[in-house]
C-alpha angles and dihedrals in degrees: 000000000000110000100159134056113277116256126207088252091053092049091049090051092049091050090050092051090046091054092048097048113019096086090048095055130087127199109273105157115159121221122251089251090056091049091050091049090050092049093046091052093054106028140030110254131202118191115234111194103170117138090239094054093046090048090057089059095046091044091054090052099044093040095056117066098214090055097036090057088063093058109116115238113248096006124102120235116256107213126183129188129196132181122211113223122219094258137093111355090351092067091066092050090055092046092051101041128114117274094234090072089067112184098331117132121256108250132188120200122194137173126203102208096052100025086234117170126186135171129203121190102024128061089187093058091043090055092044091054093046088055093045100042096050128194134294127218093271093047090056088069094055112089095204094050092048093047092047091048092050091048091051093047090051092046091058094038091245100121092105089062092065102027111033117213110243113250 
């Protein structure tokens, strides 16, 4: 999860990873329903349907060109937001998270039309969902998204699932 401004060195690294992996990847993006099922299996979820929370999701989509380009013409976005309580699997996320999140709740925002997924409050969960959700055909042309996906797959020792080691 990117939590600092990008530097020229970071961009060069992302472009290098993109060049090394992009041609070896295939679209494998999970649907929002699959992401929700995955989350519900591992963590307690509480729906949060306030206008402000839903607006954060749509704002992140419409305010970022790679995501905004996926918005379907003539169809409204369908955002969802969940919080993860400090119980069950959620307790470990809170215990492991970065100090700069303070005491804020962990929130997951999703959107059906674009398959957008975002996490606030836990870099670990954000990386986990990047690895689980995969990339679509459009994402495979974005050097940052590819590099971030590869980093997350390596972090969770899942890289062999998408790029088999030659025998």
